[in-house]
C-alpha positions as CSV (number, residue, x, y, z in Angstrom):
1,M,153.4,89.9,108.3
2,Q,151.8,86.4,108.1
3,R,152.5,85.0,104.5
4,L,151.6,81.8,102.7
5,F,155.2,80.5,102.9
6,P,158.1,80.7,105.5
7,T,159.7,84.2,105.5
8,H,162.5,83.2,107.9
9,F,164.6,79.9,108.4
10,I,167.0,81.5,110.9
11,R,164.9,84.0,112.9
12,E,162.7,82.4,115.4
13,C,159.0,83.4,115.0
14,S,155.6,82.4,116.1
15,S,152.2,83.6,116.0
16,A,150.7,85.6,118.9
17,P,148.0,83.8,121.0
18,S,144.6,83.3,119.1
19,V,142.3,84.4,122.1
20,W,142.9,87.8,123.8
21,T,140.8,89.5,126.5
22,L,139.0,92.5,125.1
23,T,137.9,95.4,127.3
24,V,135.4,98.0,125.9
25,L,136.5,101.4,127.2
26,D,133.6,103.6,125.8
27,Q,130.7,101.2,126.7
28,D,129.5,99.5,130.0
29,M,130.1,95.8,129.3
30,P,132.2,93.2,131.0
31,P,135.3,92.1,129.3
32,V,135.1,89.2,126.7
33,K,137.2,86.9,125.0
34,A,138.0,87.8,121.4
35,L,139.8,86.2,118.5
36,V,142.9,87.6,117.1
37,P,142.6,88.4,114.2
38,S,138.9,89.6,113.8
39,A,136.8,92.6,113.7
40,W,135.1,93.3,117.1
41,E,131.9,93.9,115.1
42,M,131.7,90.1,114.9
43,I,130.7,90.3,118.6
44,P,126.9,90.7,118.6
45,A,127.1,93.4,121.4
46,L,129.5,95.5,119.4
47,H,128.0,95.0,115.9
48,N,127.9,98.9,115.4
49,Y,130.4,99.9,118.0
50,R,132.6,102.9,117.2
51,G,135.0,103.7,120.0
52,R,137.9,102.4,121.9
53,A,138.8,99.0,123.3
54,A,141.8,97.4,124.8
55,Y,143.2,93.7,123.8
56,E,145.5,92.0,126.3
57,C,147.1,88.6,126.3
58,R,149.8,87.0,128.3
59,I,152.9,85.7,126.4
60,D,156.2,83.9,127.4
61,C,159.0,85.7,125.8
62,G,162.5,87.4,126.4
63,G,165.3,89.1,124.7
64,N,164.9,91.4,121.8
65,M,161.3,91.1,120.7
66,R,159.5,92.3,117.6
67,F,155.7,92.3,117.5
68,L,154.5,92.5,114.0
69,F,151.0,93.5,113.5
70,G,149.4,92.8,110.0
71,G,146.7,95.4,110.5
72,V,144.9,97.3,113.5
73,S,141.8,99.5,112.6
74,F,142.6,102.1,112.9
75,W,144.5,103.8,115.7
76,A,146.7,101.5,117.7
77,K,149.1,101.9,120.9
78,V,151.2,98.8,121.8
79,Y,152.3,98.3,125.5
80,L,154.5,95.6,127.0
81,D,154.0,95.2,130.8
82,G,152.7,98.9,130.7
83,A,155.5,100.4,128.7
84,L,154.5,102.1,125.4
85,L,156.3,100.4,122.6
86,A,154.6,102.0,119.4
87,E,151.9,104.0,117.9
88,H,150.4,103.6,114.5
89,Y,147.7,105.0,112.3
90,G,145.9,103.2,109.5
91,A,144.0,100.0,109.3
92,Y,145.5,98.4,106.1
93,T,149.4,98.3,106.5
94,A,151.6,96.4,108.9
95,F,153.7,98.0,111.7
96,D,156.0,96.7,114.3
97,A,156.7,97.2,118.0
98,I,160.3,96.4,119.2
99,A,161.2,95.8,122.8
100,K,164.9,95.3,123.7
101,D,166.6,93.2,126.4
102,V,163.2,91.9,127.7
103,P,163.7,89.6,130.8
104,Y,162.6,86.0,130.1
105,G,159.3,85.2,131.6
106,R,155.6,85.9,131.2
107,H,154.6,89.4,130.1
108,T,151.4,91.2,129.2
109,L,150.9,92.6,125.7
110,R,148.3,95.1,125.6
111,V,147.0,96.9,122.4
112,E,144.7,99.9,122.7
113,V,142.5,100.4,119.7
114,D,140.3,103.3,118.4
115,N,138.0,103.3,115.4
116,R,136.3,106.6,116.1
117,F,135.8,109.1,113.3
118,S,137.5,112.5,113.9
119,E,139.4,115.3,112.0
120,E,142.6,113.7,113.4
121,S,141.8,110.7,111.3
122,T,141.3,111.9,107.8
123,L,141.3,108.6,105.9
124,H,138.4,107.0,108.0
125,F,134.9,108.3,108.0
126,G,131.3,107.2,107.3
127,N,131.7,105.9,103.9
128,D,130.5,103.6,101.0
129,Y,132.2,100.6,102.9
130,Y,132.3,99.9,106.5
131,S,135.4,101.0,108.6
132,Y,135.7,98.0,111.1
133,G,137.5,98.1,114.5
134,G,140.0,95.7,116.2
135,I,143.0,93.7,115.4
136,T,141.9,92.6,112.0
137,R,145.0,90.9,110.6
138,P,147.5,88.3,112.2
139,V,150.0,89.3,114.9
140,E,153.4,87.7,114.7
141,V,156.1,87.4,117.6
142,E,159.8,87.5,116.3
143,Y,162.9,87.0,118.3
144,L,165.9,89.1,117.3
145,G,169.5,89.2,117.9
146,D,171.5,92.3,117.7
147,V,171.3,92.6,113.8
148,Y,168.3,91.8,111.6
149,V,167.1,92.2,108.0
150,K,164.2,94.7,108.0
151,Q,163.3,94.9,104.4
152,L,164.2,93.2,101.1
153,H,163.3,94.6,97.7
154,V,164.1,92.8,94.4
155,T,163.4,94.3,91.1
156,P,163.5,92.1,87.9
157,V,165.5,93.6,85.1
158,R,165.2,92.1,81.6
159,T,168.8,92.2,80.0
160,A,167.9,90.5,76.8
161,V,165.1,88.4,75.3
162,D,164.4,85.6,77.9
163,C,167.5,86.9,80.0
164,W,167.0,88.2,83.4
165,A,168.9,90.0,86.2
166,A,167.6,91.2,89.7
167,Q,168.5,94.4,91.6
168,T,168.4,93.6,95.2
169,E,168.3,96.1,98.1
170,A,168.4,94.7,101.6
171,V,167.9,97.0,104.7
172,V,169.9,95.6,107.8
173,V,169.3,97.0,111.4
174,N,171.6,97.2,114.2
175,L,169.8,96.9,117.5
176,S,172.9,97.1,119.7
177,D,174.8,100.0,121.2
178,V,178.1,99.3,119.4
179,P,179.0,99.3,115.6
180,I,178.5,96.0,113.9
181,I,180.3,94.6,110.8
182,C,178.7,91.8,109.0
183,D,178.5,90.0,105.8
184,V,175.1,89.8,103.9
185,R,174.3,86.9,101.5
186,L,171.7,87.6,98.9
187,E,170.1,84.9,96.9
188,V,167.8,85.2,93.8
189,A,166.6,82.0,92.1
190,D,169.5,80.0,93.1
191,S,172.1,82.9,92.1
192,E,174.0,83.9,95.1
193,V,176.3,87.0,95.9
194,C,177.9,87.6,99.3
195,V,178.5,91.5,100.3
196,E,181.3,91.4,102.8
197,G,182.3,94.0,105.5
198,V,178.9,95.7,105.7
199,Q,179.2,98.3,108.6
200,I,176.1,99.4,110.6
201,A,176.3,102.2,113.2
202,P,174.9,101.7,116.6
203,G,171.1,101.7,116.5
204,G,171.3,102.4,112.8
205,E,170.5,100.7,109.6
206,T,172.4,100.2,106.2
207,A,170.9,99.3,102.6
208,V,172.9,96.9,100.8
209,L,172.5,97.0,97.0
210,Q,173.5,94.3,94.6
211,R,172.7,93.3,91.0
212,I,172.5,89.6,90.5
213,D,172.3,87.7,87.1
214,C,169.7,85.0,87.0
215,P,170.2,82.6,84.1
216,G,167.5,80.2,83.1
217,V,164.7,81.8,84.9
218,Q,161.2,81.9,83.3
219,S,159.1,84.9,83.1
220,W,156.0,85.3,85.2
221,S,152.7,85.7,83.4
222,I,149.0,85.2,84.0
223,N,149.0,81.8,82.4
224,S,152.4,80.8,83.8
225,P,152.7,82.4,87.3
226,V,156.3,80.9,87.8
227,L,157.7,82.2,91.4
228,Y,161.3,82.2,92.6
229,S,162.6,82.3,96.1
230,V,164.7,85.4,97.3
231,S,166.7,85.8,100.5
232,A,168.9,88.0,102.4
233,V,171.1,86.3,105.2
234,V,173.3,88.2,107.7
235,E,176.4,86.6,108.8
236,T,178.6,87.6,111.8
237,E,182.0,85.9,112.4
238,G,181.0,83.4,109.6
239,E,177.9,82.5,111.3
240,P,174.3,83.0,109.8
241,V,172.4,85.1,112.5
242,D,169.2,86.4,110.7
243,D,167.4,86.1,107.5
244,L,164.4,87.4,105.4
245,R,163.0,85.5,102.6
246,D,160.3,86.3,99.9
247,R,159.2,85.5,96.4
248,I,159.3,87.2,93.2
249,G,158.4,86.7,89.5
250,F,160.4,88.0,86.5
251,R,158.0,90.3,84.5
252,T,158.1,93.9,83.2
253,V,155.3,96.6,83.1
254,E,155.8,99.6,81.0
255,V,153.6,102.4,79.5
256,R,154.3,103.0,75.8
257,G,152.0,105.8,74.3
258,R,148.4,104.8,74.8
259,D,149.4,101.0,75.7
260,I,150.3,99.2,79.0
261,L,152.8,96.5,78.0
262,F,153.1,93.5,80.2
263,N,156.3,91.5,79.3
264,G,156.2,93.6,76.1
265,E,152.9,92.8,75.0
266,K,149.7,95.0,75.1
267,L,147.6,94.3,78.1
268,I,143.8,94.7,78.1
269,V,142.4,94.5,81.6
270,K,139.3,92.7,82.4
271,G,138.9,92.9,86.1
272,F,136.8,93.6,89.2
273,N,136.9,95.9,92.1
274,R,137.0,94.0,95.3
275,H,136.6,95.0,98.8
276,E,138.2,92.9,101.6
277,E,135.0,91.7,103.3
278,Y,133.2,88.4,103.4
279,G,129.9,88.1,105.2
280,P,130.0,87.2,108.7
281,F,133.7,87.6,109.0
282,G,133.7,91.4,108.1
283,C,137.0,92.5,107.0
284,T,139.1,89.6,108.5
285,V,138.6,87.3,105.3
286,P,139.8,83.6,105.8
287,V,142.5,82.7,103.5
288,E,140.2,79.8,102.0
289,S,137.7,82.6,101.1
290,M,140.4,84.7,99.5
291,A,141.2,81.8,97.3
292,H,137.7,81.1,96.4
293,D,137.2,84.8,95.5
294,I,140.1,84.5,93.0
295,L,138.7,81.3,91.5
296,L,135.3,82.9,91.1
297,M,136.8,85.9,89.3
298,K,138.9,83.8,87.2
299,E,135.9,81.6,86.3
300,M,134.2,84.7,84.8
301,G,137.3,85.4,82.7
302,A,139.0,88.1,84.8
303,N,142.6,88.8,84.5
304,A,142.9,91.4,87.3
305,V,141.5,92.7,90.5
306,R,141.6,96.1,92.1
307,T,142.0,96.4,95.8
308,C,139.5,99.2,96.4
309,H,140.3,101.5,98.3
310,Y,143.2,100.3,100.5
311,P,146.1,97.9,100.6
312,N,145.1,94.2,100.9
313,D,146.2,91.3,103.3
314,P,149.5,90.1,101.9
315,R,148.2,86.6,101.9
316,F,145.6,87.6,99.2
317,L,148.5,89.1,97.2
318,D,150.4,85.8,97.7
319,L,147.4,84.0,96.2
320,C,147.4,86.3,93.3
321,D,151.1,85.7,92.6
322,E,150.3,81.9,92.8
323,M,147.2,81.8,90.7
324,G,148.0,84.4,88.1
325,L,145.7,87.4,88.8
326,L,147.0,90.9,88.1
327,V,146.4,93.4,91.0
328,W,145.9,97.2,91.0
329,E,146.9,97.8,94.6
330,E,146.1,101.4,96.0
331,S,146.6,103.4,99.3
332,H,143.8,104.2,101.4
333,A,141.4,107.1,100.3
334,R,138.0,107.4,99.1
335,G,135.8,110.5,98.3
336,I,137.9,112.9,100.3
337,Q,137.1,116.5,99.4
338,E,139.2,119.7,99.7
339,H,138.2,120.8,103.2
340,T,139.3,117.3,104.5
341,M,142.3,117.3,102.4
342,R,143.4,120.7,103.9
343,L,143.4,119.2,107.4
344,P,146.9,119.1,109.0
345,N,146.9,115.2,109.0
346,F,145.7,114.5,105.7
347,M,149.0,114.4,103.7
348,P,151.1,112.8,106.3
349,Q,148.5,110.0,106.8
350,T,148.1,109.6,102.9
351,L,151.9,109.5,102.3
352,L,152.5,107.2,105.3
353,C,149.9,104.8,103.9
354,T,151.4,105.0,100.5
355,R,154.9,104.5,101.7
356,E,154.0,101.5,103.8
357,M,152.2,100.0,101.1
358,V,154.8,100.1,98.5
359,N,157.5,99.1,100.8
360,Q,155.5,96.1,102.2
361,H,154.2,94.7,99.0
362,Y,157.1,95.8,96.5
363,N,158.0,92.1,95.6
364,H,154.6,90.8,94.4
365,P,154.7,90.2,90.8
366,A,151.0,90.3,90.3
367,I,151.1,94.0,91.3
368,F,151.1,95.6,87.9
369,I,150.1,99.3,89.1
370,W,150.0,101.4,92.1
371,G,146.9,103.6,92.7
372,C,145.9,106.2,95.2
373,L,143.3,108.9,96.2
374,N,140.3,107.3,94.7
375,E,137.7,110.0,93.8
376,C,139.2,112.8,95.9
377,A,139.3,116.6,94.9
378,D,141.3,116.5,91.5
379,D,139.0,119.5,90.5
380,T,140.7,122.0,92.7
381,D,144.0,123.4,92.7
382,Y,144.9,122.3,96.3
383,G,143.5,118.9,95.8
384,A,145.5,118.4,92.5
385,D,148.7,119.2,94.3
386,C,147.8,116.6,96.9
387,Y,147.6,114.1,93.9
388,R,151.1,115.3,92.6
389,Q,152.8,114.9,95.9
390,T,151.4,111.4,96.0
391,Y,152.5,110.6,92.5
392,R,155.9,111.9,93.1
393,L,156.2,109.6,96.2
394,L,155.2,106.6,94.2
395,D,157.6,107.5,91.5
396,E,160.3,107.7,94.1
397,L,159.4,104.3,95.9
398,D,159.1,102.3,92.7
399,T,160.2,103.1,88.9
400,S,159.3,99.6,87.9
401,R,155.6,99.9,87.7
402,P,153.2,102.7,86.6
403,M,150.9,104.6,88.8
404,T,147.4,106.0,88.5
405,A,144.3,107.3,90.5
406,A,140.7,106.4,89.8
407,L,139.1,109.9,89.3
408,L,135.6,110.9,89.7
409,E,133.2,111.1,86.7
410,R,132.5,114.8,87.3
411,A,134.0,117.4,85.0
412,G,136.9,119.8,85.8
413,G,139.7,117.3,86.7
414,K,143.2,119.0,86.8
415,V,145.6,115.8,86.9
416,F,145.0,113.9,83.7
417,G,148.3,114.8,82.5
418,D,150.3,113.8,85.8
419,S,149.9,110.3,86.0
420,D,151.3,107.3,83.9
421,V,147.9,105.9,83.4
422,V,144.5,107.9,83.3
423,S,141.8,106.1,85.1
424,V,138.1,107.2,85.7
425,N,135.0,105.9,87.5
426,I,131.9,106.3,85.4
427,Y,128.3,105.0,86.0
428,P,126.3,105.8,82.7
429,R,122.8,104.2,82.9
430,W,123.1,103.9,86.5
431,Y,123.3,107.2,88.2
432,H,122.2,109.0,85.0
433,N,120.7,107.6,81.9
434,T,123.5,108.8,79.5
435,P,124.2,106.1,76.7
436,V,127.6,104.6,77.6
437,K,129.3,105.5,74.4
438,D,128.3,109.2,74.8
439,G,129.5,109.3,78.4
440,M,132.9,107.7,77.5
441,D,133.3,110.0,74.3
442,R,132.6,113.1,76.6
443,K,135.0,112.0,79.2
444,M,137.8,111.3,76.8
445,A,137.4,114.6,75.2
446,E,137.9,116.2,78.6
447,I,140.9,114.0,79.2
448,A,142.6,115.1,76.0
449,A,141.9,118.6,76.8
450,G,143.4,118.1,80.2
451,G,146.6,116.6,78.9
452,G,145.9,112.9,79.3
453,G,144.8,112.1,75.7
454,D,148.2,110.3,74.9
455,K,148.2,108.1,77.9
456,P,146.6,104.7,78.5
457,L,142.9,104.9,79.9
458,I,141.4,102.4,82.2
459,I,137.7,102.4,83.3
460,S,138.4,101.7,86.9
461,E,134.8,101.5,88.1
462,I,131.6,100.9,86.1
463,G,128.5,99.0,87.1
464,A,125.0,98.8,88.3
465,G,123.3,97.6,91.5
466,A,121.0,94.5,92.1
467,V,119.6,93.1,95.2
468,Y,120.2,89.3,95.3
469,G,117.1,87.5,94.5
470,C,115.1,90.6,93.4
471,H,113.6,89.8,90.0
472,D,111.5,92.0,87.6
473,P,111.8,90.3,84.1
474,I,109.0,92.5,82.7
475,G,109.7,96.0,83.9
476,E,113.4,95.6,84.8
477,A,113.1,97.9,87.9
478,K,116.2,99.2,89.3
479,W,117.8,96.9,91.9
480,S,116.5,93.8,89.9
481,E,119.0,91.4,88.7
482,E,117.7,91.6,85.2
483,R,118.2,95.6,85.1
484,Q,121.7,94.9,86.3
485,C,122.4,92.6,83.4
486,T,121.0,95.1,80.8
487,I,123.2,97.9,82.1
488,L,126.4,95.7,82.5
489,R,125.9,94.4,78.9
490,E,126.1,97.9,77.4
491,Q,128.8,99.1,79.7
492,I,131.1,96.1,79.3
493,T,130.6,96.0,75.5
494,T,131.2,99.5,74.9
495,V,134.3,99.8,77.0
496,L,136.0,96.6,75.8
497,N,135.3,97.5,72.1
498,H,136.7,101.2,72.4
499,P,140.0,101.2,70.7
500,A,141.4,103.8,73.1
501,C,140.7,101.8,76.2
502,S,143.2,99.6,78.1
503,G,140.6,97.9,80.1
504,I,137.8,97.7,82.7
505,F,137.3,97.1,86.4
506,I,133.7,96.3,87.1
507,W,132.3,97.7,90.2
508,Q,132.1,95.3,92.0
509,F,133.0,91.6,92.7
510,A,130.8,91.2,95.8
511,D,128.2,93.1,97.9
512,V,129.7,94.8,101.0
513,R,128.3,96.5,104.1
514,V,128.4,100.3,104.2
515,D,128.3,102.9,106.8
516,E,124.7,103.5,108.1
517,G,124.8,107.1,106.9
518,W,124.7,105.6,103.4
519,A,121.6,103.4,104.1
520,M,118.9,105.4,102.4
521,G,120.6,105.0,99.0
522,R,121.9,101.5,99.6
523,P,119.4,98.8,100.3
524,R,120.1,96.4,103.2
525,T,122.8,98.9,104.2
526,H,125.0,97.4,101.7
527,N,126.5,98.3,98.4
528,N,124.8,95.9,96.1
529,K,126.6,96.4,92.9
530,G,128.4,92.9,93.1
531,V,127.7,90.2,90.6
532,V,127.9,87.8,93.7
533,N,126.3,88.8,97.1
534,E,128.3,88.9,100.4
535,Y,128.1,85.2,100.8
536,R,129.4,84.8,97.1
537,Q,126.1,83.6,95.8
538,P,126.0,84.4,92.1
539,K,123.6,86.8,90.6
540,M,122.5,86.7,87.1
541,S,125.2,88.9,86.0
542,F,127.8,86.3,87.0
543,R,126.9,84.4,83.9
544,L,126.7,87.5,81.7
545,V,130.1,88.8,82.6
546,K,131.6,85.4,82.1
547,E,129.9,85.5,78.5
548,L,131.2,89.0,77.7
549,F,134.8,88.6,79.1
550,A,135.1,85.5,76.9
551,K,134.5,87.5,73.9
């Protein structure tokens, strides 16, 4: 995965070519040159294309090759010189394709991509955001020896006031056909431990666990986002042969009663929901625009962002680590009802995305909570069981963070007592004219009756729409910027003044394109509830949110 800092000093790495040949397979058009990464909808002739296409490039390489794809939307098959290396489902998590003993020379790398909707693809369908096609995140080329570090997880552990240790886990892989014995040198914030005599079976992998004391480190916080380097270096016969490097911050997140505690202090979330999309670039957001988004949210007084409704580009998470913005990251799912949840692929695809998200983004200190299954069928017995299975996986993968799910406003929820934090999406004064306090009180009574009354509560979505530039200062018609401000004022004030609420995520930061099936209820074929438009031009609500968050 491409990051904002070097992840290897020993392993040789490079970016894949930027220009590939794109051949559309389900539409009659000649091959074109396409940038990688990008969404193919950025090509005018493919603006609404849903189908299959093949990307090809020529690459000089050899030896043990690892092709690392940050994201392909959303079915992918990877070939080298016609030989299938890997298949993957899911647009928002990384995957790799490994080729062993490749002869040195020029080779053809081919990626077949399919973004068609079908019952085999349970997480992608016509939705209130657009499912793009293509190789939408960076592609890296790595040159491996016989042994390499596949994964490095580091969990901060507070041992006393202002005293920290780190629990490390490095997964080391043996690509060869013979056993390998190696040493693994682990370093966290200038403290180092060497684990000697690690044995790895042929074609196998071994997890190396070690606790390391880290004297003198500072805590990571929103106002002081201090980061430290971590690394795992593999040595054979005394020589370093591979490495993996990352960054961490020392902080704790815990749930105590109805409070979320960050570094032991009560956290009140003031955040935005943000889709990974920017005007003409679609879902392939330039890193400069990612940073600009964070600056705009912090300018309004936000301390958190929710990655609705899928894992985000790790470079955006790197920026949140650097700039002190908390992150609710969630696995991919939105609005999936029981008939889809009963399809054979649903739970395997849901659990795959959840597992990849946590494994790949584990070390980001900005991530304070994991989410899943936004607005799915929590009101049915079968759907509730799907939630519980996903919650159990999140608990297995990471005990250092709480987990939650943004539940729909409707009555009948069955999983309020199963998550660490209860989160609900409500839209009083927009989809119905219920006063905000009445809507919150009714929902909180239902949550209490359902077993979640003793847990922290986050309003994970609340908001109102406005078409940028649409004004009606007299009548405040819906879709006017004035009406959006009036509704947001009541919503934000009521939520943040409620003593039982741990915070709010406004829906949403920026307007985004939606599938055409939603067009009749979404002017401009966009979800227009942003406080800025898709080009980051502020609406009147930008100043209002800044005023209210400051209070």
